Phi, psi and omega in degrees: 000319180297322180293320179296317179295324178295319178296319179296320179295320179296319179295321179295322178295318179295319179296321177294325180290328181278344182283124181292147180293149179291141180287148179286167181294327179292321178294323178295325180290322182287316183278076179275124181283139177261001179291130179295146181289162181297133180084355179288145180292144179294317179256110179227122187294116172064012181295314179296320178297317180296320177295320177296319179296317179294326181287325184270336186304316182295341185247001185295311181293321183296329179293338181268351182277143178226150180270338184210145176299335179295331177297319179294316181297315179298319181293321180295314179297317180297314181296321180296316180293322178295326177283324186290319184298310176297325180297319178291323182294315184268359183298314182295321179294313180294320181296321180285320183289326183255011178056044174086000181285333178231131180209208186295312184299314180294324180293315180295318181296314180294322179295321178294317181295311182291331176295318178294315180298316182294319182296321184283313190265339180266354179071024182228069182292344181270359179275132180259122180265147179191166179286144180229177180300312178301325178295318179297319177295320179298317181296316179294319180294318179295326178292319178293322177296318181295319184276313190272328186260308187260351180051053183236161174294142189292309187295316174298321179298314181290327177301310181290331173298315180292323179298311181291324176296320177296319178298315179297321177296316181294318178296318179298320179290325184288323184265358173086025178298334181298340179296342178294343181296336179278353183257356183240166178268171177292005183301319181298315179296319181294322177295319179296318178297322177297319178297315180297314180296318180295321180297318181284328175296315177298317180297319180294316179296318180298317182290337178274326186269322185302317181298343180292327177055061182293330183283326182281110182282343182271009182292139179299130180303328180294319178295318180293324179295317178295326177294319176296322178297319177297321177296318179296317178296319178298317180293321178295319178297319179296320179293323180291318183287000000 
């Protein structure tokens, strides 16, 4: 009997050790769930926006407070480098797709402006905004549509594209369309990520193979040699990574 009671006590100790500690009340207050409650309507005007405002309001001022000026300097340098690296990576792609209309300077300026607006009005000053792969594909696609399909100036065309996209985003947030995210699986996100990855893989292979100009027999051997060298460097980089 003593041995059995000892085993039961050991099991109880093990179960207690495996049980995660209860979260504090402050953690419960910060971790506000955005999942709609049972029986709540799918479409509710501004309900999600109002819940987000109530969740962020107690911490909005605190996010702007700093204990030392060095914190601000470190954050500025870090944010600049985080913005600069993607801008340099996508600069060549944007410059080629838009024929020089968008490059490093435009990317950094737009990222800085939207970062300030987002930090002030979205209540998220700690979020770093920057250019990404889908944005680069969107810019290139919109430029081709403006020139090849609609024969329009790029910047006015892209301006109205962004205006209508912003309106649709605001309407979707106001009527609660975002609640559908709880009704679907991650399949949609994974398909989108697959599309982005496939687009960049195709773009990388195209940029390495096209300069070789295998079909054109009149290509200068020096140009073709440099293209082969670029292909070799690309394959070596892919193998190393």
